C-alpha positions as CSV (number, residue, x, y, z in Angstrom):
1,M,-35.9,-203.1,-56.8
2,T,-36.9,-199.6,-57.7
3,S,-37.8,-197.0,-55.0
4,S,-41.4,-197.0,-56.1
5,E,-41.5,-200.8,-55.9
6,K,-40.0,-200.6,-52.4
7,E,-42.6,-198.0,-51.4
8,F,-45.4,-200.3,-52.8
9,Q,-44.1,-203.4,-51.0
10,A,-43.9,-201.5,-47.7
11,W,-47.4,-200.1,-48.1
12,Y,-48.8,-203.5,-49.0
13,G,-46.8,-205.2,-46.2
14,R,-48.4,-202.9,-43.6
15,H,-51.9,-203.7,-44.9
16,A,-51.2,-207.4,-45.3
17,K,-50.0,-207.7,-41.7
18,R,-52.9,-205.6,-40.3
19,F,-55.7,-207.3,-42.3
20,G,-54.3,-210.8,-42.8
21,L,-53.7,-210.6,-46.5
22,G,-51.5,-213.0,-48.4
23,A,-47.8,-212.2,-48.7
24,D,-47.9,-211.8,-52.5
25,P,-49.9,-208.8,-53.6
26,D,-49.9,-210.2,-57.1
27,D,-51.4,-213.6,-56.2
28,P,-54.3,-214.0,-58.6
29,S,-56.4,-215.7,-55.9
30,Q,-56.7,-212.5,-54.1
31,F,-58.8,-211.1,-56.9
32,Y,-57.8,-207.5,-56.2
33,D,-55.5,-205.1,-57.9
34,Y,-53.5,-203.7,-55.0
35,R,-51.0,-202.0,-57.3
36,S,-53.6,-199.8,-58.9
37,A,-55.2,-199.1,-55.5
38,H,-51.8,-197.9,-54.2
39,A,-51.1,-195.9,-57.4
40,E,-54.4,-194.0,-56.8
41,G,-53.8,-193.5,-53.1
42,V,-56.6,-195.8,-52.0
43,E,-56.5,-197.1,-48.4
44,P,-58.8,-199.7,-46.9
45,G,-61.4,-198.8,-44.4
46,E,-60.9,-199.5,-40.7
47,D,-62.8,-202.8,-41.2
48,G,-60.3,-203.8,-43.9
49,H,-62.7,-203.3,-46.8
50,W,-61.2,-202.1,-50.0
51,D,-62.8,-199.9,-52.7
52,S,-64.7,-202.2,-55.1
53,K,-63.1,-200.3,-58.1
54,F,-60.1,-202.5,-58.0
55,K,-61.8,-205.9,-57.7
56,R,-60.7,-208.4,-60.4
57,A,-62.8,-210.8,-62.3
58,G,-63.6,-213.7,-60.0
59,H,-63.8,-211.7,-56.8
60,P,-66.1,-213.6,-54.4
61,N,-68.0,-210.4,-53.5
62,M,-68.4,-209.0,-57.0
63,Y,-72.1,-209.5,-56.6
64,P,-72.7,-209.2,-52.9
65,T,-76.1,-210.1,-51.5
66,S,-77.4,-212.8,-49.3
67,G,-78.9,-215.4,-51.7
68,W,-77.7,-213.7,-54.9
69,E,-79.6,-216.2,-56.9
70,N,-82.9,-214.9,-55.4
71,A,-81.8,-211.3,-55.8
72,L,-80.7,-211.9,-59.4
73,M,-84.1,-213.5,-60.2
74,N,-85.8,-210.4,-58.7
75,G,-83.5,-208.0,-60.6
76,V,-81.9,-206.4,-57.6
77,A,-78.4,-207.9,-57.6
78,R,-75.8,-205.3,-58.6
79,D,-72.1,-205.5,-59.7
80,S,-70.2,-204.0,-56.7
81,K,-67.5,-202.7,-59.1
82,T,-69.7,-200.9,-61.6
83,G,-73.0,-200.6,-59.8
84,E,-74.9,-202.0,-62.8
85,L,-77.6,-204.6,-62.5
86,A,-76.2,-208.0,-62.6
87,N,-77.3,-210.6,-65.2
88,P,-77.0,-214.4,-65.0
89,V,-74.2,-214.5,-67.6
90,S,-72.0,-212.1,-65.8
91,V,-72.5,-213.8,-62.4
92,A,-71.7,-217.2,-63.9
93,A,-68.7,-215.8,-65.7
94,N,-67.3,-214.3,-62.5
95,D,-67.8,-217.6,-60.7
96,S,-66.1,-219.5,-63.6
97,V,-63.1,-217.2,-63.4
98,R,-62.7,-217.7,-59.7
99,R,-63.0,-221.5,-60.0
100,H,-60.4,-221.5,-62.8
101,V,-57.8,-219.3,-60.9
102,L,-58.2,-221.4,-57.7
103,A,-58.0,-224.7,-59.6
104,Q,-54.9,-223.5,-61.4
105,Q,-53.3,-222.5,-58.1
106,A,-54.1,-225.9,-56.5
107,M,-52.6,-227.7,-59.5
108,D,-49.5,-225.6,-59.4
109,M,-49.1,-226.2,-55.6
110,A,-49.5,-230.0,-56.2
111,R,-46.8,-229.8,-58.9
112,G,-44.5,-227.7,-56.7
113,I,-44.7,-224.8,-59.2
114,R,-44.3,-221.2,-57.8
115,R,-45.4,-218.6,-60.3
116,K,-43.4,-215.4,-60.4
117,P,-45.3,-212.2,-59.5
118,R,-46.0,-210.1,-62.6
């Protein structure tokens, strides 16, 4: 393990313990790029919220709003990563990615498969 990898693992481990994150920073079901956040010196807020810049496709809060369907219909839902107005296709695609990743993870667990971190 390189010194930069050890530094990243220590950094991630502190945050994982403090905010209850999964043990594997590369787990696709976390829908967040912790490695890029670390590389850019990004830290979570006191409440554990991370910069939206590093959200991955499928992130459950990519389009945050209560009743996003209503907000989308009224043209006020925004992509939390880009700030652009959301459209039904991008919202549906994000939901599809999340369902696919979580379904793949469930199938892997049922088969006893443990995927290597990238």
